[in-house]
C-alpha positions as CSV (number, residue, x, y, z in Angstrom):
1,X,-14.5,165.2,38.3
2,X,-12.9,165.8,35.0
3,X,-15.1,167.4,32.0
4,X,-14.3,164.0,29.7
5,X,-15.6,162.0,32.3
6,X,-18.6,164.0,32.6
7,X,-19.3,164.0,28.9
8,X,-18.5,160.7,28.4
9,X,-21.1,159.6,30.7
10,X,-23.5,161.9,29.4
11,X,-23.2,160.2,26.3
12,X,-23.0,156.7,26.8
13,X,-26.5,156.9,28.7
14,X,-27.6,159.0,25.8
15,X,-27.3,156.3,23.3
16,X,-28.9,153.7,25.0
17,X,-31.5,156.4,25.5
18,X,-31.6,156.7,22.1
19,X,-31.3,153.0,21.5
20,X,-34.2,152.3,23.6
21,X,-36.7,155.1,22.2
22,X,-36.3,153.7,19.0
23,X,-37.0,150.4,19.9
24,X,-40.2,151.8,21.4
25,X,-41.1,154.5,18.6
26,X,-40.5,152.9,15.5
27,X,-43.4,152.5,13.7
28,X,-45.3,154.6,15.4
29,X,-48.6,156.6,14.2
30,X,-50.6,160.0,15.9
31,X,-52.0,156.9,17.9
32,X,-49.0,155.6,19.8
33,X,-47.5,159.1,19.6
34,X,-51.2,160.5,22.0
35,X,-52.0,157.6,23.8
36,X,-49.4,154.8,23.6
37,X,-52.0,153.3,21.3
38,X,-53.4,151.5,24.9
39,X,-51.2,148.5,24.5
40,X,-48.6,149.3,27.8
41,X,-48.4,146.4,30.3
42,X,-49.6,148.0,33.7
43,X,-45.9,146.8,35.6
44,X,-43.8,148.7,33.2
45,X,-46.3,151.8,33.3
46,X,-46.1,151.3,37.1
47,X,-42.5,151.5,36.9
48,X,-42.4,154.3,34.7
49,X,-44.9,156.1,37.2
50,X,-42.6,155.8,39.8
51,X,-40.1,158.1,38.0
52,X,-42.4,160.2,36.1
53,X,-42.9,163.3,39.1
54,X,-39.1,162.8,39.9
55,X,-37.8,165.3,37.8
56,X,-33.8,166.2,38.4
57,X,-35.5,168.9,40.9
58,X,-36.5,165.6,42.9
59,X,-32.7,164.4,42.1
60,X,-31.1,167.6,43.7
61,X,-33.2,169.3,45.7
62,X,-35.1,166.8,47.9
63,X,-31.7,165.4,49.1
64,X,-30.3,169.4,49.9
65,X,-33.9,170.1,51.9
66,X,-33.5,167.6,54.4
67,X,-31.3,170.0,56.3
68,X,-34.2,173.1,56.8
69,X,-37.4,170.5,56.6
70,X,-36.0,167.3,57.6
71,X,-38.1,164.3,56.6
72,X,-41.2,166.8,56.3
73,X,-41.7,166.3,52.7
74,X,-42.7,162.7,53.8
75,X,-45.9,164.4,55.1
76,X,-46.8,165.6,51.6
77,X,-46.1,162.3,50.3
78,X,-48.3,160.8,52.7
79,X,-51.0,162.8,50.8
80,X,-49.6,161.6,47.8
81,X,-50.0,158.2,48.7
82,X,-54.0,159.1,48.9
83,X,-54.3,161.2,46.2
84,X,-53.2,158.5,44.2
85,X,-56.1,156.1,45.2
86,X,-58.8,159.1,44.2
87,X,-57.4,159.1,41.1
88,X,-57.5,155.6,40.7
89,X,-61.0,155.2,41.5
90,X,-62.5,158.5,40.7
91,X,-60.3,159.8,37.5
92,X,-59.1,157.0,35.5
93,X,-62.8,155.3,35.1
94,X,-63.9,158.5,33.9
95,X,-61.5,158.9,31.4
96,X,-61.3,155.1,30.1
97,X,-65.4,155.7,29.9
98,X,-65.2,158.5,27.6
99,X,-62.2,157.2,25.5
100,X,-60.5,160.6,25.4
101,X,-56.9,161.7,24.1
102,X,-56.8,164.6,26.1
103,X,-58.2,164.0,29.9
104,X,-59.4,168.0,29.3
105,X,-62.0,166.4,26.8
106,X,-63.7,165.5,29.7
107,X,-64.7,169.6,30.5
108,X,-66.1,169.9,26.8
109,X,-68.4,167.1,27.3
110,X,-69.7,168.3,30.7
111,X,-69.2,171.9,30.5
112,X,-68.7,173.3,27.0
113,X,-65.8,174.7,24.4
114,X,-65.2,177.9,26.6
115,X,-64.2,175.6,30.1
116,X,-62.6,172.9,27.6
117,X,-60.0,175.7,26.2
118,X,-59.8,177.3,29.5
119,X,-58.6,174.0,31.0
120,X,-56.4,173.2,28.8
121,X,-54.7,177.0,28.7
122,X,-54.3,176.6,32.2
123,X,-52.9,172.8,31.8
124,X,-50.3,174.8,29.3
125,X,-48.7,177.1,31.3
126,X,-48.5,175.3,33.7
127,X,-46.7,172.5,32.2
128,X,-44.7,175.0,30.0
129,X,-43.5,176.7,33.3
130,X,-43.2,173.6,35.6
131,X,-41.3,171.8,33.2
132,X,-39.0,174.5,32.6
133,X,-38.5,175.4,36.7
134,X,-37.5,171.3,36.5
135,X,-35.0,171.6,33.7
136,X,-33.6,174.8,34.6
137,X,-32.0,173.2,37.6
138,X,-30.6,170.6,35.6
139,X,-28.8,173.3,33.0
140,X,-27.4,174.4,36.7
141,X,-25.7,171.6,37.2
142,X,-24.7,170.8,33.5
143,X,-22.9,174.6,33.4
144,X,-21.0,174.1,36.2
145,X,-19.8,170.4,35.6
146,X,-19.2,171.2,32.0
147,X,-20.2,174.6,30.3
148,X,-18.1,176.5,32.4
149,X,-14.9,174.9,32.5
150,X,-15.4,175.2,28.3
151,X,-16.2,178.6,28.8
152,X,-19.7,178.2,27.2
153,X,-22.6,179.7,27.6
154,X,-25.7,179.0,29.1
155,X,-27.5,179.7,26.0
156,X,-25.8,176.8,24.3
157,X,-25.9,174.5,27.6
158,X,-30.2,175.2,27.4
159,X,-30.5,174.6,23.4
160,X,-28.4,171.7,23.2
161,X,-30.4,169.7,26.3
162,X,-33.8,170.6,24.8
163,X,-32.6,169.4,21.4
164,X,-32.0,166.6,22.8
165,X,-35.4,166.3,24.9
166,X,-37.0,167.3,21.2
167,X,-35.0,164.4,19.4
168,X,-35.8,161.4,21.1
169,X,-39.9,162.3,21.4
170,X,-40.1,163.7,18.2
171,X,-41.5,160.1,16.7
172,X,-42.3,157.8,19.2
173,X,-44.5,160.4,22.0
174,X,-45.9,158.5,24.9
175,X,-45.0,155.0,23.4
176,X,-41.6,156.3,23.8
177,X,-41.7,158.2,26.8
178,X,-43.1,155.0,28.6
179,X,-40.2,152.7,28.2
180,X,-37.8,155.5,28.5
181,X,-39.3,156.4,32.1
182,X,-38.7,152.8,33.1
183,X,-35.0,153.6,32.1
184,X,-34.9,156.6,34.3
185,X,-36.5,155.1,37.2
186,X,-34.2,152.4,37.4
187,X,-31.2,154.7,36.7
188,X,-32.1,157.3,39.6
189,X,-32.8,154.5,42.2
190,X,-29.6,152.8,41.7
191,X,-27.5,156.2,41.7
192,X,-29.4,156.6,45.1
193,X,-28.9,153.7,46.9
194,X,-25.0,152.9,45.6
195,X,-24.6,156.6,46.7
196,X,-25.8,155.9,49.8
197,X,-23.9,153.1,49.9
198,X,-20.4,154.5,49.2
199,X,-21.0,157.4,51.2
200,X,-22.0,155.4,54.6
201,X,-18.6,153.3,54.0
202,X,-16.6,156.4,53.6
203,X,-17.8,157.6,56.7
204,X,-17.7,154.2,58.4
205,X,-20.9,153.7,58.9
206,X,-22.5,150.1,58.6
207,X,-26.4,149.4,57.8
208,X,-27.1,149.1,61.5
209,X,-25.0,152.4,62.4
210,X,-26.5,153.9,58.8
211,X,-30.5,154.0,60.5
212,X,-28.6,155.0,63.9
213,X,-27.1,157.7,62.2
214,X,-30.2,158.8,60.3
215,X,-31.7,158.8,63.2
216,X,-29.4,160.7,65.2
217,X,-28.6,163.2,63.2
218,X,-31.6,165.9,64.0
219,X,-32.5,165.6,60.2
220,X,-34.9,162.9,60.6
221,X,-37.9,164.4,61.7
222,X,-41.0,163.6,60.0
223,X,-44.0,164.8,61.3
224,X,-44.8,168.4,62.7
225,X,-48.2,168.9,65.0
226,X,-46.9,171.5,67.3
227,X,-47.3,175.3,65.3
228,X,-50.9,175.6,63.0
229,X,-49.1,178.3,61.6
230,X,-46.0,176.7,60.5
231,X,-45.8,175.9,56.6
232,X,-44.6,172.8,57.7
233,X,-47.6,171.6,60.0
234,X,-49.1,168.1,59.2
235,X,-52.6,168.8,57.7
236,X,-51.3,171.9,55.6
237,X,-49.0,169.0,54.4
238,X,-51.1,166.2,53.9
239,X,-54.0,167.8,52.3
240,X,-51.4,170.2,50.4
241,X,-49.9,166.2,49.1
242,X,-53.4,165.1,48.5
243,X,-54.7,167.9,46.0
244,X,-51.3,168.2,44.7
245,X,-51.4,164.6,43.4
246,X,-55.0,165.0,42.3
247,X,-54.2,168.0,40.0
248,X,-51.0,168.0,39.2
249,X,-50.9,164.2,38.2
250,X,-55.0,162.8,38.1
251,X,-55.5,166.5,36.1
252,X,-52.2,166.5,34.6
253,X,-52.1,165.3,30.8
254,X,-48.4,164.6,31.2
255,X,-48.6,162.2,34.2
256,X,-52.0,160.7,32.9
257,X,-50.6,159.7,29.4
258,X,-48.8,156.8,31.0
259,X,-51.9,155.2,33.0
260,X,-54.3,155.7,30.3
261,X,-51.4,153.5,27.5
262,X,-53.0,150.8,29.6
263,X,-55.3,148.7,27.9
264,X,-58.3,149.1,30.4
265,X,-59.3,150.8,33.7
266,X,-58.3,148.1,35.8
267,X,-54.7,148.0,34.5
268,X,-54.5,151.3,34.9
269,X,-55.2,151.3,38.2
270,X,-53.0,148.8,39.2
271,X,-50.3,150.9,37.8
272,X,-51.4,154.2,39.6
273,X,-51.3,152.3,43.4
274,X,-48.4,150.5,42.5
275,X,-46.4,153.9,41.7
276,X,-48.2,155.5,44.6
277,X,-47.0,153.4,47.5
278,X,-43.5,153.1,46.1
279,X,-43.1,156.3,45.5
280,X,-43.1,157.3,49.5
281,X,-40.1,154.7,50.2
282,X,-38.0,156.1,46.8
283,X,-38.7,159.5,48.5
284,X,-37.5,158.2,52.1
285,X,-34.2,156.8,49.9
286,X,-33.8,160.7,48.8
287,X,-34.3,162.0,52.0
288,X,-31.8,159.5,54.1
289,X,-29.2,160.2,51.0
290,X,-29.6,164.1,52.2
291,X,-28.5,163.1,55.6
292,X,-25.3,161.1,54.5
293,X,-24.6,163.8,52.3
294,X,-24.7,166.9,55.0
295,X,-22.7,164.3,57.5
296,X,-20.1,163.6,54.7
297,X,-20.0,167.5,53.7
298,X,-19.5,168.3,57.3
299,X,-16.6,165.9,58.0
300,X,-14.7,166.9,54.4
301,X,-15.2,170.7,55.0
302,X,-17.5,170.9,51.5
303,X,-19.4,174.3,52.3
304,X,-22.6,173.4,49.4
305,X,-25.8,173.1,50.7
306,X,-29.3,172.9,49.0
307,X,-29.7,172.0,45.5
308,X,-26.1,172.0,45.2
309,X,-24.9,169.7,47.7
310,X,-25.3,166.5,45.9
311,X,-23.5,167.5,43.2
312,X,-20.4,169.1,45.0
313,X,-20.0,165.4,47.5
314,X,-20.5,163.7,44.3
315,X,-18.4,164.9,42.3
316,X,-15.4,166.1,45.3
317,X,-12.6,163.6,44.1
318,X,-13.0,162.4,48.2
319,X,-15.1,159.8,46.9
320,X,-14.5,156.7,44.4
321,X,-15.1,157.9,40.8
322,X,-18.2,155.6,40.2
323,X,-20.1,157.9,42.8
324,X,-19.7,161.1,40.4
325,X,-20.7,158.7,37.5
326,X,-23.6,157.6,39.1
327,X,-24.7,161.2,40.2
328,X,-24.5,161.9,36.5
329,X,-26.5,158.7,35.5
330,X,-29.1,159.8,37.6
331,X,-29.3,163.3,37.1
332,X,-29.2,162.8,33.3
333,X,-32.0,160.0,33.6
334,X,-34.5,161.9,35.8
335,X,-34.0,165.2,34.0
336,X,-34.0,163.6,30.1
337,X,-37.0,161.9,31.2
338,X,-38.8,164.6,32.3
339,X,-38.2,166.4,29.9
340,X,-39.3,164.4,27.5
341,X,-42.4,163.3,28.9
342,X,-43.7,167.4,29.3
343,X,-43.3,168.2,26.0
344,X,-45.1,165.4,24.6
345,X,-47.9,165.8,26.5
346,X,-47.7,169.9,26.1
347,X,-47.4,169.0,22.2
348,X,-50.6,166.5,22.5
349,X,-52.4,168.9,24.4
350,X,-51.6,172.1,22.4
351,X,-52.7,169.7,19.2
352,X,-55.8,168.3,20.6
353,X,-57.4,170.6,23.0
354,X,-56.1,174.1,21.5
355,X,-55.6,173.5,18.1
356,X,-58.7,171.0,17.3
357,X,-56.1,168.8,14.8
358,X,-58.1,165.9,15.9
359,X,-60.7,166.3,13.3
360,X,-58.1,166.7,10.4
361,X,-57.2,163.7,8.5
362,X,-54.3,161.6,9.6
363,X,-51.9,163.1,7.9
364,X,-52.7,166.9,8.0
365,X,-52.8,165.6,11.7
366,X,-49.2,164.4,11.4
367,X,-48.2,167.6,10.1
368,X,-49.3,169.6,12.8
369,X,-48.1,167.4,15.6
370,X,-44.9,167.5,14.3
371,X,-44.6,171.5,13.9
372,X,-46.3,172.0,17.1
373,X,-43.7,169.5,18.5
374,X,-40.8,172.2,17.5
375,X,-42.7,175.0,19.1
376,X,-43.0,173.8,22.4
377,X,-38.9,172.9,22.5
378,X,-37.7,176.8,21.5
379,X,-40.7,178.0,23.3
380,X,-39.4,175.5,26.4
381,X,-35.7,176.8,25.6
382,X,-37.0,180.2,25.8
383,X,-38.7,180.0,29.2
384,X,-35.9,178.6,30.9
385,X,-32.9,181.0,29.9
386,X,-35.6,183.6,31.2
387,X,-36.0,181.7,34.5
388,X,-32.4,181.7,34.8
389,X,-32.4,186.0,34.7
390,X,-34.9,186.1,37.6
391,X,-34.6,182.6,39.5
392,X,-34.3,183.8,43.3
393,X,-36.0,180.6,45.2
394,X,-35.7,176.8,45.4
395,X,-36.7,175.2,42.7
396,X,-38.5,172.4,44.4
397,X,-40.3,175.1,45.9
398,X,-40.6,177.3,43.0
399,X,-42.4,174.1,41.0
400,X,-44.9,173.3,43.6
401,X,-45.5,177.4,44.0
402,X,-46.3,177.4,40.3
403,X,-48.7,174.5,40.6
404,X,-50.9,176.2,43.6
405,X,-51.8,178.8,41.3
406,X,-52.3,177.2,37.7
407,X,-53.9,173.3,38.7
408,X,-56.2,175.1,41.3
409,X,-58.5,176.2,38.3
410,X,-58.6,172.5,36.6
411,X,-58.7,171.2,40.5
412,X,-62.1,173.2,41.1
413,X,-63.3,172.7,37.7
414,X,-63.0,168.7,37.3
415,X,-64.3,168.6,41.4
416,X,-67.8,170.7,40.3
417,X,-68.0,168.6,37.4
418,X,-67.9,165.8,38.9
419,X,-70.0,166.5,42.1
420,X,-72.9,168.7,40.9
421,X,-74.9,167.5,38.1
422,X,-75.9,171.0,36.9
423,X,-74.7,173.1,33.5
424,X,-72.7,176.3,34.5
425,X,-72.7,179.2,31.7
426,X,-70.0,178.0,29.9
427,X,-68.8,181.7,28.6
428,X,-68.1,183.0,31.5
429,X,-65.9,180.2,33.4
430,X,-62.8,181.6,32.4
431,X,-63.7,184.4,34.4
432,X,-64.0,182.3,37.5
433,X,-60.8,180.4,36.6
434,X,-58.5,183.6,36.4
435,X,-60.2,185.3,39.9
436,X,-59.6,181.9,41.8
437,X,-55.8,182.3,42.0
438,X,-55.8,185.7,41.6
439,X,-57.9,186.4,45.0
440,X,-55.0,183.6,46.5
441,X,-52.4,185.8,45.6
442,X,-53.9,188.8,47.6
443,X,-54.9,186.1,50.8
444,X,-51.1,184.7,50.8
445,X,-49.4,188.2,50.4
446,X,-51.2,189.3,53.7
447,X,-52.2,186.5,55.4
448,X,-49.6,187.2,58.2
449,X,-51.1,190.2,58.7
450,X,-54.9,189.2,58.6
451,X,-54.8,186.0,60.1
452,X,-52.5,186.2,63.1
453,X,-49.0,185.0,61.6
454,X,-50.6,182.2,59.5
455,X,-48.2,181.1,56.8
456,X,-50.3,179.5,53.4
457,X,-48.0,176.9,52.1
458,X,-49.2,174.2,49.1
459,X,-52.7,174.3,50.9
460,X,-53.5,177.5,48.9
461,X,-53.7,175.0,45.5
462,X,-57.2,173.7,47.7
463,X,-58.5,177.5,48.7
464,X,-57.9,178.2,44.7
465,X,-59.9,175.2,43.6
466,X,-62.5,175.9,46.4
467,X,-62.7,179.4,45.0
468,X,-63.2,177.9,41.6
469,X,-65.9,175.9,43.0
470,X,-68.2,179.0,44.7
471,X,-67.7,180.5,41.3
472,X,-68.8,178.2,39.3
473,X,-71.8,177.4,41.7
474,X,-72.9,181.1,40.9
475,X,-72.5,180.2,37.5
476,X,-75.2,177.4,37.3
477,X,-77.8,177.5,34.2
478,X,-80.9,176.7,36.4
479,X,-82.8,176.5,32.9
480,X,-80.8,173.5,31.8
481,X,-79.7,170.2,33.5
482,X,-77.2,168.2,32.6
483,X,-78.7,165.1,30.2
484,X,-77.6,162.2,31.7
């Protein structure tokens, strides 16, 4: 695929996205930026939520991982669905009842200022690292397709990409994110479905043959119950998915800004349940695409694997040009949508939680929010460039590994707050939140030697949260009960 075609496709999509962002974001105020003014229709928010967790990492890494782990990722996705049910019935009513702008305001109401700031800072670290890992992978693809052929450096690629994300979210915030994420979901699904169709046609496989081809590929195994020590073991993946969904969606300002933009808890709950079920089937489509990509690559002598296989096949010139165009559209849609959403949530949390700017007047709050938005964009660009120097693992594994350590304390704090009605010694909470992931790291590094070959997977997040709950239990202030 030529550089001109790639650039033209990217520019065409960005113009369309900016038009939607402008229409959604015009006449927006701080309320629209932070919460969408609680006016989003639930089905629009649900469409946005389907694509919300599916960044450029999902788009290129999930099809690529099928060779090494088959359809085992769907075990985790089943956990996601159950996790969304927990969010719908446990967290959403709580957040609406307390009328929070940032979900971490609950921690101040429940425990105190130190706990509130701890939760906000852990989210901040989690999101800036996670969003940067996701965007890093996209920048690698753009570097391969556009910047390297033009002999342009990686840092320029990052600056341009982050500036685009900054520009379309600068005014509208959440109100813009809901509509652009809906566009993102549609583009990603269209790219995957048509990609499967065109590859199957090239391989001479019909619809019935497609199912048989996937089943007989040796890459379609979904359930792993045979080895409890393996990272693919079902209950590790399922429980990891359940608690990852609760932590990375229900306790994540980025993910929750869409459902909390609905007018009431009932609409928000419908949004969550619908999107959770649909995400399972969309991920299954990604994995089916992965099987077809590997079969096409084997037939045509393409050696790329993993995160690079989708790009290699789509832009190989061996398929109709529209496949390459669809790949670029899906990649751009998923990448810039995820980046814009993350940047908005980082701005919201830093402005509201860490700076406490909601106490200021409207004009002062607007000025602070805009300055923070600029700062978050610069920081994201810096982290991406640094990650490029350090990266030595697959992107999707890096995202969930980071989440296991940074979201664990948040999950533990919320779990304790909901399950126990006693107050704790608030000033000591940060120590517990730091000690828990440190202990988990020690266990993970030594688990095979200490526990007979056992390898921790994403269930380390649950263990992290349990350590926090135990720690908070030791900090109970027995002289003071929570007021009802």
